[in-house]
N, C-alpha and C positions, 0 to 999 in steps of 0.2 A: 478566417484564413487558415489553410492547412498548416499544422505544426508537425515538425519532424525532429525526433531525437537523434543526435549523432554523438557517439562515444569517444570524441576526440576534441582537441582544441579547435575552436572555430575562429579563424582570423577574420577580423572585420575588413571591409573594403578590399576583398580578395576573391580570386576565382578558386573554388574548391570542388573536388569530386566527392559526391555523396556515396555512402556505402551501399551494398547490394540490397539491403532491406528497404532503404529509402527509395532506390531505383524501382524496385518491384511495386511499392505502394504508390509512388507518384505517377509512374509511367504506365505500368501494366494494369493497375487497379483503377486509379483516378483518371488516367488518360490525359494528364496535364501536358501543356504545350510550352514551347519556348516563349518567354515573356511573361509567364504567369508568376505570381508572387507566393512565397511561402515564409514561414517562420522557423528558424533553427534554434535549438537549445541543446545544451550538453550536461545539464544537471548542476550548473554553477549559479543558478538563480538569475541567469541573464538570458536574453533572447536576442537573436540577430536576424533581422529581415533579410530576405534574399530573393533574387529573381533568377528563374531558369534561363541559362545562357545557351546551353548546348545539350542535345540528346543524341546519344549514340546507341548502338545495338544493345550494349550491356552496361552503360554508364550514363549518368546525368551530371552536368557541371552547372554550378550556380554562382552568381556574383553576389557577394554579401555586402551589406551596408553597415552602418554604425551599430555596435552592440549596445543594448539597453538593459539596465538593471530592472527586473520586474518580479518583485516579491509577492507571491500568492500564498505563502506558508502561514499556517496557524501559529499563534503564540504557544500552543501546547505541543509538547513532544510526546506523542502517544505511541507506546510499544504494545502492539496487539499480539498476545499469545493465543493462537487459535488452534484448538484440537482439530486435526484434519477431518473434514467431512467428505462424504462420498460424492463421486461424479462431478457434476458441474457446480455443485454448491460451494465448494472451496474456491473455485475460480470466480464465482459471483461475489463471494465475500471479499476476496482480495481486490477485485476491481472496484467495488463500491467503497471499500475502506479507504482506498487511495483517493477517491473523489471527496471523501469526508475528512481528509487531512491526516490520516495515520502516517507516521514517519518510519516505523519499523514493524515488520511482521515476522513472527517465528511460528512455523507450523509445528504443532506438538503431537506427541503420542501419549495416550492415556490408557487406563484399563479398559474403557468402553469404546475406544476408538475403533470404528468399523472398517478402517482402511488397513489392509495388510500387504505391504509391498517390501521387496528387498531393497538393500542400500542403493544399488544401481538405479532402480526405477524411481526411488525417492529423489535421487540427485537429478534425474531427468525432469521430474515434476517441479523441482525448485527452479530449474532453468526455464521451464514453461511458464511458471508463475511469475518470474521476473519479467518475462516478455509481456505478460498481461499488465504488470505494473507500469511498464514503459508506455504501452498503448493507452492505458487509463490517463497517464500524465499528458500525453499528446492531446487527448480528448478534452480533459477538464481544465487545462491551462496551467497546471503546476510545472514549475521549472526546476524543481529538486526531485530526484528519483528516490522514492522509499526503497529500502533494502529488504529482500526476502532472505532471512537467515537460514542456515542448515536446519533440517528437521531435528528436533531435540525431544528427549523425554521430559515429561511434565515437571517432575521434581528437579531435574537438572536446571531447567529454565527458572523455576522459582528460586532455587538456591543461588543462582548467579546474577540475579538482577541487581543493578546499581541502585543508588538512592532514588526512590520515587514513591509516589502514591500508588499503592498496589490494590487493585480492585478485582474482585471475583464475583461474577454474576451468579446469584443464588435465589431460587424461587421462594425460599423461606426466610430470606433476610428481613430485617426489621426496618431498614432505612433505604431510601432511594437516592439517586444522584443529587437531587435538589437539596437534600439534607447534608450533603458533604460541605465541609469548610476546609479549604487548603490554600497554601501559598505555593504549592508545588506546580511547576510547569512541566515536570516529567511524570507521566502517568503510565503504569503498566496495567493493562486490561486483560484479564484471563477469561476466555469463553470456552466452555466445555463442549463435549461431543453431543451428538443427537440424543444419547441416553443419559446425559448429565454426568457429572463427576461422581465417583464413588464416595462413600462416607469417609473412608480412609484418606482419600485425596483431599476432600474438603478440610479434614482435620490437619492434613499436612500443610495446606495453604495458610491456615491460621498460624501455624508455627513459624511461617516465613512472613508474618505481619500483613497478610492480606485482609482487606476489609470486605465483607460480604455486602452486596448491594442488590436491591430489588428494582426491577424495571416496571412493575405494575401487577395487576391482579391476574393477568392471563399468562399462560406458559407459552413462550416463544420458541420457534425453531432456532437451531444454532446460528444459521445465517441471518435470521431476523434479529436475534438478540445482539449480535455483534454490531450491526448497523444502527440499531436503536440506541445502544449504549454510546457509540461514537457520536451520534447526533446529539444526544443529551449532554455529553461532556462538552462538545463544542458550543452548545447553547449556554451552558452554565459557566464555563471557564474560557472558552475559545472565541472564535470569530464568526459564529452563526448568530444572527440576531433577528 
């Protein structure tokens, strides 16, 4: 059943008008008709079934039924610090990270980051990435919306992390995720750029108590590394089995 995110309180057993984004998707893209059923959610870990009641030129009205608690969240609270990658790679990483249960994403700038944008364009990118997050939640069934944080310099991100297990992917690390032993439910995962972190940056992360981890004998692209690490963490400590 089609799932639609709405950024407002969804009253149960009521008639409500959906926002413009929902109208465009349901009516102009999916060509849905009066009487068809959808699922609404607003990020509170609840879903509300609804039926399309009325379609006008620029709006759609639905009749909601009883709201249901529907928890699809991992027991892990994973904060992904991803150095910004070029083109569609960053969008791909964000989309798939949401599917794999990440709860927070901070786009990072590092010495070897290949993306050079001014502050205004970076802000627009963050807004675009947040829309990708919402779309991914609609597709994968999550009812809590992960947050895309403002773009941050790598060291500032490392310095301001709260108490968590801090992991840095490194091709020369001695241990993998299966060798980790932790009671932490909060994990901060750092994934470097396509050229890797510099030696100074690696040393800096160790000063902030990051643990270097290895994903295997092969060198992975940045977008592959992020998703592989998230999968391994969910298998080891989360809800993939």
